[in-house]
BABA-449728 format. One line per field, with one value per residue: chain; x, y, z of N, C-alpha, C, O in turn; residue number from 1. Coordinates in Angstrom, 3 decimals. Atoms other than C-alpha are relative to their C-alpha. Example, Ala and Ser with C-alpha at 12.3 -4.5 7.8 and 13.67 -1.06 7.14 Angstrom:
BEGIN
ch: (A A) .
nc1: (0.890 -0.820) .
nc2: (-1.190 -1.190) .
nc3: (0.000 -0.060) .
cac1: (12.300 13.670) .
cac2: (-4.500 -1.060) .
cac3: (7.800 7.140) .
cc1: (0.900 -0.770) .
cc2: (1.200 1.090) .
cc3: (0.000 0.730) .
oc1: (1.936 -0.261) .
oc2: (1.181 2.198) .
oc3: (0.665 0.899) .
i: (1 2) .
//
This chain:
BEGIN
ch: (A A A A A A A A A A A A A A A A A A A A A A A A A A A A A A A A A A A A A A A A A A A A A A A A A A A A A A A A A A A A A A A A A A A A A A A A A A A A A A A A A A A A A A A A A A A A A A A A A A A A A A A A A A A A A A A A A A A A A A A A A A A A A A A A A A A A A A A A A A A A A A A A A A A A A A A A A A A A A A A A A A A A A A A A A A A A A A) .
nc1: (1.405 0.194 -0.159 1.213 1.073 -0.247 0.300 1.464 0.531 -0.377 0.775 1.379 0.041 -0.173 1.285 0.957 -0.495 -0.584 -1.211 -1.103 -0.323 -0.676 -1.341 -0.814 -0.010 -1.307 -0.911 0.222 0.868 -0.687 -0.538 -0.919 -0.146 -1.388 -0.103 0.828 -0.774 0.667 -0.687 0.205 -0.571 -0.155 0.271 -0.556 0.277 -0.862 0.562 1.362 0.719 -0.508 -0.275 0.426 -1.109 -0.301 0.520 -0.998 0.460 -0.714 -0.683 -0.266 0.813 1.413 0.464 -0.767 0.436 1.255 0.161 1.326 -0.240 1.106 -0.061 0.532 1.018 1.144 -0.045 -0.461 -1.450 -0.521 -1.139 0.108 -0.390 0.187 -0.417 -0.499 -1.241 -1.231 -0.985 -1.164 -1.306 -0.241 0.940 1.234 1.140 0.333 0.992 1.099 1.342 0.299 0.138 1.249 -0.227 0.737 0.956 0.544 -0.956 -0.696 -0.098 -1.106 -0.636 -1.258 -1.046 -0.771 0.672 -0.480 0.866 -0.616 0.775 0.493 -0.517 0.939 -0.572 -0.267 0.436 -0.026 -0.654 -1.326 -1.141 0.047 1.048 -0.357 1.215 -0.181 1.288 -0.059 -0.760 -0.054 -0.251 -0.592 0.278 -0.591 0.280 -0.792 -0.963 -1.017 -1.373 -0.378 -0.934 0.805 0.716 -0.977 -0.308 1.151 0.043 -1.107 0.296 1.079 -0.403 0.720 -0.898 0.609 0.478 1.436 0.367 1.437 0.428 1.444 0.505 1.172 0.895 0.432 1.164 1.272 0.506 -1.096) .
nc2: (-0.035 0.343 1.453 0.635 -0.234 0.858 1.369 0.152 -0.063 1.202 1.136 -0.210 0.212 1.426 0.653 -0.435 0.145 1.343 -0.026 -0.485 1.085 1.046 -0.476 -0.049 1.293 0.666 -0.585 0.704 -0.647 -1.143 -0.810 -1.043 -1.224 -0.330 -1.454 -0.694 -0.952 -0.877 -0.230 -1.442 -0.633 -1.456 -0.566 -1.354 -0.655 0.619 1.334 -0.164 1.279 1.107 1.149 1.309 0.861 1.177 1.178 0.598 0.633 -0.562 1.121 1.073 1.187 -0.254 0.543 -0.542 -1.329 -0.487 -1.441 -0.603 -1.313 -0.911 -1.364 -0.738 -0.966 0.758 0.234 1.338 0.107 0.020 0.904 1.069 1.267 1.270 0.995 1.199 -0.315 -0.174 -0.830 0.844 -0.592 -1.214 -1.019 0.086 0.673 1.177 0.999 -0.580 -0.044 -1.405 -0.789 -0.575 -1.264 -0.152 -1.097 -0.316 -0.743 0.943 1.360 0.756 0.853 0.651 -0.843 0.835 -0.086 -1.107 -1.158 -1.292 -1.187 -0.698 -1.317 -1.087 -0.647 -1.418 -0.549 -1.468 -0.723 -0.550 0.915 1.466 0.707 1.315 0.786 0.797 0.635 1.454 0.670 1.453 0.664 1.284 1.036 1.318 0.983 -0.194 1.108 -0.151 -0.060 -1.384 -0.539 -0.413 -1.200 -1.092 -0.276 -0.682 -1.366 -0.722 -0.179 -0.970 -1.263 -0.191 -0.358 0.035 1.305 0.204 1.185 0.214 1.306 0.074 1.353 0.191 1.007 0.994 -0.361 0.391 1.288 0.925) .
nc3: (0.279 1.397 0.134 -0.538 0.968 1.165 -0.415 -0.098 1.364 0.736 -0.497 0.448 1.450 0.258 -0.255 1.027 1.372 0.093 0.827 -0.837 -0.927 0.768 0.323 -1.220 -0.688 0.006 -0.994 -1.266 -0.984 -0.593 1.090 -0.481 0.782 0.342 -0.004 0.990 0.780 0.946 1.267 0.107 1.197 0.004 1.315 0.128 1.280 1.008 0.225 -0.541 0.108 -0.814 0.873 -0.500 -0.398 0.788 -0.690 -0.874 -1.237 -1.154 -0.645 0.952 -0.254 -0.281 -1.276 -1.136 -0.423 0.558 -0.189 0.015 0.586 -0.272 0.515 -1.136 0.441 0.501 1.452 0.391 -0.080 1.360 0.136 0.986 -0.646 0.714 -0.986 0.676 0.710 -0.752 0.671 0.277 -0.346 0.792 -0.434 0.782 -0.619 0.809 -0.448 -0.745 0.574 0.271 -1.217 -0.457 -0.703 -1.266 0.200 -1.316 -0.814 -0.883 0.517 -0.558 1.007 -0.333 0.584 0.925 1.300 0.831 -0.134 0.330 -0.345 1.181 0.321 0.262 1.180 -0.242 -1.285 0.120 -1.090 -0.285 -0.171 0.059 -0.727 -0.513 -0.140 -1.221 -0.282 0.157 -1.053 0.148 -1.285 0.357 -0.988 0.239 -1.048 -1.216 -0.053 1.026 -0.520 -0.336 1.005 1.157 -0.433 0.050 1.405 0.604 -0.533 0.643 1.421 0.144 -0.623 -1.266 -1.106 -1.326 -0.455 0.048 -0.748 0.048 0.483 0.041 -0.202 0.849 -0.569 0.972 0.804 -0.633 0.467 0.276) .
cac1: (38.716 39.093 40.313 37.328 34.950 36.616 36.405 32.693 31.977 33.895 32.160 28.771 29.546 30.661 27.253 25.360 27.582 28.262 30.827 32.946 32.732 33.758 36.735 37.923 37.198 40.587 42.270 40.759 38.913 41.515 42.231 45.194 45.284 48.564 47.893 46.204 47.499 46.263 47.147 47.656 48.162 49.430 48.122 49.916 49.532 52.366 50.617 46.878 45.869 46.262 47.933 46.422 48.616 50.352 48.586 50.382 50.048 51.000 52.058 53.426 50.975 47.212 45.472 48.064 46.670 43.135 42.521 39.330 39.315 37.216 36.500 35.986 33.821 31.484 32.540 33.183 36.724 37.264 40.044 40.601 40.840 41.359 41.485 42.337 45.327 48.941 51.877 54.699 58.421 58.318 55.507 52.797 49.339 48.538 45.781 43.135 39.432 39.658 39.582 36.473 36.061 35.081 31.926 31.235 32.794 33.820 35.156 37.546 40.066 43.021 46.150 47.747 45.246 46.269 44.852 45.490 44.345 42.278 43.434 41.729 42.224 41.957 41.747 40.711 42.550 43.395 46.828 48.478 45.840 46.366 43.717 43.351 40.021 41.203 42.258 43.237 43.020 45.255 44.331 46.000 45.647 46.785 48.650 50.693 54.430 55.709 58.486 55.877 53.840 56.957 57.732 54.193 54.301 57.678 56.583 53.546 55.466 53.613 55.263 54.653 53.089 49.620 47.991 44.471 43.185 39.604 37.925 35.458 32.442 31.271 28.704 25.154 23.750 27.201) .
cac2: (85.703 85.433 81.856 80.927 82.511 80.645 77.358 77.880 78.859 75.876 73.360 74.856 74.838 71.204 70.241 72.171 71.582 67.925 68.724 70.684 67.865 65.375 67.526 67.843 64.244 62.875 65.252 63.207 64.139 66.707 69.480 71.805 75.402 75.943 79.654 82.212 84.428 87.375 87.555 91.302 92.499 96.053 98.112 101.244 103.773 101.934 98.586 99.284 95.613 92.444 89.662 86.212 83.738 81.004 77.693 75.982 73.822 74.991 71.557 68.483 66.003 66.099 65.561 67.378 70.926 72.187 75.906 77.672 80.782 83.808 87.042 89.503 91.847 89.053 88.972 85.740 84.525 83.791 81.288 78.846 75.179 71.850 69.104 66.438 68.208 68.253 70.486 68.648 69.337 71.992 73.863 72.807 71.842 68.307 65.687 68.026 68.386 72.135 74.912 75.734 79.110 79.681 81.772 82.045 84.286 81.227 77.942 75.218 73.258 70.906 73.019 70.065 70.678 72.903 76.381 80.032 83.363 85.448 88.555 91.913 93.504 97.117 98.745 102.402 105.013 106.146 104.518 102.833 100.370 97.282 94.572 92.994 91.216 87.625 85.508 81.841 79.745 76.673 73.455 70.059 66.888 67.246 63.945 65.240 64.821 67.971 68.319 68.482 70.986 73.141 72.799 73.770 76.792 77.810 77.290 79.516 82.255 81.693 83.245 83.152 80.349 79.002 76.627 75.894 72.372 71.840 68.724 67.502 65.788 62.562 62.955 62.887 59.387 57.816) .
cac3: (-6.557 -10.360 -10.003 -7.836 -10.364 -13.233 -11.326 -10.580 -14.190 -15.619 -13.368 -14.200 -17.927 -17.769 -16.356 -19.067 -22.103 -22.834 -25.552 -23.041 -20.512 -23.207 -24.223 -20.614 -19.529 -20.689 -18.221 -15.395 -12.215 -11.143 -13.655 -13.087 -14.263 -16.115 -16.442 -18.634 -21.381 -23.356 -27.023 -27.547 -31.121 -31.531 -34.447 -35.646 -38.447 -40.251 -39.914 -39.524 -39.513 -37.518 -39.450 -39.127 -37.295 -39.207 -38.465 -35.602 -32.507 -29.021 -27.771 -29.504 -28.020 -28.260 -24.957 -22.814 -22.728 -23.271 -23.771 -22.824 -25.011 -24.096 -25.920 -23.089 -25.194 -26.304 -29.961 -31.845 -31.212 -34.910 -34.243 -37.098 -36.079 -37.847 -35.255 -37.864 -39.440 -38.370 -39.241 -41.003 -40.588 -43.335 -41.584 -44.040 -42.783 -43.963 -43.674 -42.405 -43.027 -43.567 -41.013 -39.069 -37.378 -33.754 -34.096 -30.358 -27.698 -25.659 -26.952 -25.850 -27.884 -27.582 -28.068 -29.878 -32.698 -35.593 -35.088 -35.983 -34.623 -37.029 -38.787 -39.240 -42.679 -41.481 -38.065 -38.165 -36.075 -33.467 -33.296 -31.618 -30.433 -28.321 -28.529 -25.100 -25.473 -26.095 -23.133 -23.180 -19.993 -20.229 -18.408 -18.025 -16.007 -12.418 -12.940 -15.884 -15.300 -13.521 -16.123 -18.885 -16.900 -16.511 -20.231 -21.265 -18.935 -20.379 -23.994 -23.423 -21.616 -18.344 -15.296 -11.570 -9.624 -10.071 -7.675 -8.796 -9.113 -10.100 -8.745 -11.374 -9.862 -11.484 -14.248 -12.913 -13.141 -13.454) .
cc1: (-0.264 0.127 -1.224 -1.176 0.179 -0.350 -1.516 -0.634 0.292 -0.816 -1.462 -0.133 0.138 -1.283 -0.970 0.421 0.769 1.290 1.210 0.429 0.775 1.446 0.918 0.132 1.366 1.014 -0.181 -0.827 0.625 0.692 0.834 -0.010 1.487 0.235 -0.946 0.876 -0.933 0.847 -0.321 0.680 0.070 -0.201 0.515 -0.395 0.827 -0.456 -1.400 -0.860 0.598 0.192 -0.527 1.236 0.219 -0.571 1.110 -0.680 0.794 0.794 0.147 -0.903 -1.433 -0.360 0.744 -0.608 -1.283 -0.066 -1.478 0.251 -1.230 0.254 -0.714 -1.039 -1.186 -0.031 0.427 1.521 0.643 1.173 -0.303 0.539 -0.275 0.582 0.593 1.362 1.206 0.944 1.228 1.294 0.319 -0.945 -1.315 -1.084 -0.417 -1.071 -1.146 -1.322 -0.392 -0.234 -1.436 0.341 -0.848 -0.899 -0.697 1.033 0.765 0.060 1.234 0.573 1.289 1.113 0.992 -0.619 0.527 -1.030 0.772 -0.938 -0.397 0.712 -1.133 0.631 0.329 -0.587 0.074 0.699 -0.963 1.043 0.924 -1.214 0.544 -1.307 0.183 -1.251 0.017 0.890 -0.145 0.401 0.441 -0.130 0.711 -0.425 0.898 1.095 1.074 1.371 0.391 0.991 -0.749 -0.811 0.933 0.330 -1.148 -0.106 1.085 -0.328 -1.076 0.299 -0.710 0.989 -0.746 -0.430 -1.517 -0.286 -1.518 -0.246 -1.507 -0.414 -1.292 -0.897 -0.394 -1.243 -1.250 -0.486 1.084 0.343) .
cc2: (-0.398 -1.507 -0.740 0.177 -0.884 -1.444 -0.235 0.013 -1.302 -1.207 0.101 -0.291 -1.481 -0.785 0.282 -0.349 -1.316 -0.013 0.490 -1.086 -1.104 0.402 -0.061 -1.348 -0.693 0.576 -0.641 0.814 1.212 0.758 1.131 1.185 0.227 1.501 0.577 0.999 0.816 0.019 1.457 0.548 1.516 0.469 1.435 0.598 -0.612 -1.411 -0.022 -1.260 -0.984 -1.166 -1.268 -0.793 -1.094 -1.205 -0.724 -0.836 0.643 -1.053 -1.106 -1.209 0.397 -0.646 0.531 1.289 0.373 1.493 0.341 1.445 0.875 1.354 0.869 1.052 -0.708 -0.234 -1.443 -0.024 -0.009 -0.924 -1.081 -1.284 -1.162 -1.089 -1.255 0.221 -0.139 0.862 -0.862 0.763 1.244 1.133 -0.006 -0.735 -1.148 -0.840 0.570 -0.122 1.406 0.721 0.398 1.261 0.029 1.219 0.385 0.768 -0.883 -1.344 -0.657 -0.901 -0.579 0.800 -0.790 -0.038 1.218 1.132 1.277 1.121 0.749 1.329 1.006 0.829 1.478 0.408 1.517 0.648 0.187 -1.109 0.562 -0.531 -1.356 -0.749 -1.008 -0.813 -1.519 -0.605 -1.515 -0.600 -1.422 -1.000 -1.296 -0.940 0.288 -1.069 0.100 0.152 1.461 0.623 0.470 1.244 1.207 0.375 0.742 1.441 0.842 0.307 1.061 1.323 0.287 0.205 -0.121 -1.415 -0.014 -1.268 -0.116 -1.373 -0.051 -1.463 -0.133 -1.065 -1.011 0.508 -0.504 -1.287 -1.020 -0.811) .
cc3: (-1.457 -0.213 0.513 -0.961 -1.239 0.342 0.034 -1.394 -0.756 0.457 -0.429 -1.496 -0.339 0.241 -1.158 -1.413 -0.107 -0.818 0.802 0.976 -0.723 -0.332 1.217 0.700 -0.031 1.008 1.373 0.980 0.696 -1.134 0.605 -0.963 -0.242 0.076 -1.038 -0.720 -0.891 -1.265 -0.354 -1.263 0.171 -1.437 -0.008 -1.348 -1.124 -0.335 0.597 -0.152 1.001 -0.947 0.649 0.402 -1.049 0.747 0.761 1.083 1.127 0.732 -1.021 0.136 0.264 1.324 1.214 0.547 -0.747 0.316 0.004 -0.416 0.207 -0.646 1.025 -0.377 -0.643 -1.496 -0.271 0.041 -1.380 -0.229 -1.030 0.619 -0.935 0.881 -0.648 -0.666 0.923 -0.857 -0.217 0.276 -0.798 0.382 -0.763 0.793 -0.917 0.675 0.807 -0.724 -0.395 1.326 0.248 0.778 1.262 -0.111 1.306 0.810 0.990 -0.721 0.625 -1.089 0.571 -0.668 -0.849 -1.374 -0.754 0.051 -0.385 0.418 -1.262 -0.231 -0.123 -1.115 0.227 1.343 -0.120 1.185 1.169 0.172 1.067 0.786 0.425 0.229 1.127 0.339 -0.075 1.072 -0.166 1.346 -0.325 1.155 -0.391 1.114 1.200 0.108 -1.064 0.646 0.254 -0.999 -1.240 0.330 -0.094 -1.451 -0.690 0.502 -0.665 -1.450 -0.242 0.694 1.304 1.126 1.315 0.374 -0.023 0.795 0.058 -0.608 0.126 0.127 -0.802 0.621 -1.066 -0.731 0.699 -0.604 -0.273 1.242) .
oc1: (-1.218 -0.612 -1.667 -1.960 -0.790 -1.017 -2.002 -1.520 -0.602 -1.308 -2.075 -1.084 -0.488 -1.510 -1.732 -0.432 1.933 2.225 2.314 1.622 1.748 2.360 2.096 1.031 1.779 1.996 0.675 -1.317 -0.059 1.656 0.388 0.024 2.254 1.300 -1.725 1.845 -1.929 2.074 -1.483 1.845 -0.790 0.384 0.264 -0.947 0.433 -0.138 -1.603 -2.033 1.663 -0.764 -0.430 2.298 -0.705 -0.402 2.211 -1.905 1.889 1.775 -0.586 -0.932 -1.710 0.171 0.337 -0.757 -1.353 0.224 -2.243 0.880 -2.360 1.346 -1.927 -1.740 -2.089 -1.010 0.963 2.170 1.687 1.660 -1.401 1.561 -1.346 1.791 1.270 2.050 1.068 0.753 1.787 1.267 1.163 -0.847 -2.174 -0.796 -0.688 -1.265 -1.662 -1.394 -1.526 -0.675 -2.142 1.488 -2.034 -0.415 -1.723 2.223 1.740 -0.953 2.110 -0.151 1.884 1.086 1.890 -0.019 0.909 -2.219 1.997 -2.148 0.339 1.308 -2.307 1.732 1.354 -1.745 1.151 0.802 -2.163 0.720 0.913 -1.772 1.290 -2.191 0.960 -1.483 -0.999 2.084 -1.209 1.478 -0.293 0.226 0.917 -1.061 2.074 2.094 1.954 1.515 0.227 0.972 -0.376 -0.970 0.562 0.456 -0.924 -0.417 0.833 -0.160 -1.094 -0.568 -0.876 1.961 -1.968 -0.164 -2.180 0.380 -2.147 0.118 -2.074 -0.043 -2.267 -0.470 -0.387 -2.023 -1.278 -0.490 0.790 1.246) .
oc2: (-1.128 -2.093 -1.709 -0.753 -1.438 -2.121 -1.234 -0.791 -1.865 -1.972 -0.902 -0.946 -1.958 -1.813 -0.597 -0.534 -1.410 -0.736 -0.026 -1.329 -1.634 -0.419 -0.399 -1.520 -1.233 -0.084 -0.500 1.894 1.938 0.273 1.837 1.017 0.415 1.958 -0.141 1.515 0.321 0.097 1.806 0.944 2.130 -0.080 2.206 -0.090 -0.535 -1.935 -0.525 -1.174 -0.758 -1.629 -1.449 -0.663 -1.491 -1.299 -0.921 -0.844 1.161 -0.740 -1.153 -2.064 1.192 -1.693 0.266 1.437 0.296 1.919 -0.129 2.216 0.443 1.913 0.756 1.565 -0.054 -0.773 -2.121 0.930 0.610 -1.026 -1.636 -1.267 -1.250 -1.317 -2.029 -0.746 -0.252 1.019 -1.403 1.929 2.037 2.238 0.846 -1.681 -0.937 -0.787 -0.103 -0.597 1.639 0.120 0.832 1.454 -0.298 2.350 1.064 0.703 -0.437 -1.837 0.020 -1.392 -0.043 0.990 -0.213 -0.570 2.221 0.924 1.270 1.051 0.754 1.901 0.639 1.357 1.964 0.120 2.071 0.045 -0.035 -2.265 1.776 0.150 -1.999 -0.254 -1.957 -1.134 -2.146 -0.317 -2.016 -0.310 -2.174 -0.705 -1.576 -0.527 0.617 -0.872 -0.758 0.836 2.304 1.835 1.469 2.132 2.246 1.557 1.696 2.347 1.984 1.442 1.693 2.191 1.449 -0.541 -0.268 -2.381 0.975 -2.288 0.149 -1.641 0.271 -2.295 0.569 -2.206 -0.692 1.298 -1.618 -1.445 -2.139 -1.648) .
oc3: (-1.727 -1.004 -0.103 -1.154 -1.759 -0.441 -0.495 -1.683 -1.388 -0.373 -0.795 -1.924 -1.286 -0.397 -1.559 -2.280 0.283 -0.476 0.626 1.156 -0.187 -0.260 1.097 1.522 0.995 1.348 2.247 0.650 1.418 -1.728 1.509 -2.182 0.703 0.490 -1.663 -0.164 -1.419 -1.198 -0.565 -1.228 0.801 -2.370 0.918 -2.206 -2.288 -1.403 1.702 -0.517 1.576 -1.569 1.863 -0.207 -1.760 1.963 0.246 1.203 0.908 1.406 -2.009 -0.749 1.162 1.694 2.345 1.760 -1.973 1.434 -0.838 0.308 -0.020 -0.548 1.197 0.494 -1.165 -2.011 0.606 -0.387 -1.584 -1.355 -1.053 1.306 -1.536 0.899 0.029 -0.993 2.142 -2.062 0.736 0.667 -0.383 -0.152 -0.535 1.525 -2.099 1.890 1.699 -1.858 -0.812 2.306 -0.662 1.180 1.230 -0.167 1.286 0.501 1.594 -1.216 1.162 -1.955 1.506 -1.884 -1.460 -2.307 -0.149 -0.193 -0.510 0.200 -2.248 0.681 -0.154 -0.956 -0.252 1.647 -0.337 2.253 1.007 0.449 1.273 1.645 -0.313 0.928 1.018 1.504 0.227 1.140 -0.528 1.867 -0.967 2.295 -1.572 2.084 1.042 0.800 -1.126 1.659 -0.629 -1.215 -1.855 -0.508 -0.640 -1.773 -1.435 -0.272 -1.049 -1.898 -1.298 0.780 1.675 1.245 1.340 -0.341 0.293 0.621 1.083 -1.753 1.170 -0.701 -0.537 0.803 -2.255 -0.199 1.222 -1.825 -0.694 1.203) .
i: (1 2 3 4 5 6 7 8 9 10 11 12 13 14 15 16 17 18 19 20 21 22 23 24 25 26 27 28 29 30 31 32 33 34 35 36 37 38 39 40 41 42 43 44 45 46 47 48 49 50 51 52 53 54 55 56 57 58 59 60 61 62 63 64 65 66 67 68 69 70 71 72 73 74 75 76 77 78 79 80 81 82 83 84 85 86 87 88 89 90 91 92 93 94 95 96 97 98 99 100 101 102 103 104 105 106 107 108 109 110 111 112 113 114 115 116 117 118 119 120 121 122 123 124 125 126 127 128 129 130 131 132 133 134 135 136 137 138 139 140 141 142 143 144 145 146 147 148 149 150 151 152 153 154 155 156 157 158 159 160 161 162 163 164 165 166 167 168 169 170 171 172 173 174) .
//
């Protein structure tokens, strides 16, 4: 049922939000769900904060995997993103335009773009706390080489089998 709801939401959003449709268009008319993952920081009395992630990419090639990120409590995601930058062999971020911050509870991005999860300077007790409000739904082209699909699933720690393909209708008036 969750997969059907996500499919219906995504198709509806693609009709209403041209930027989302443009981001997903390179995936083609059949989009495959790679899987979904929660990023779950743990906060304790010994470390009462969430450290920001080091800027990184999730995949080596732009255009392979698009993430739809959702904050389940409606807060801004806060993810930092610089679509023009890349990470060099020493781990330094180079040639970027500067990081922008996702200020909405839902946003989509190419996981080949340099990005980093936000930090929280101080989380008040009680401890321990697990933050389970950020979920990332990973999508790719249905025509992507199965070996690359398997590699992306492995690299993102995705388990089990997923069989959801979303048929994207042509743009109205096209």
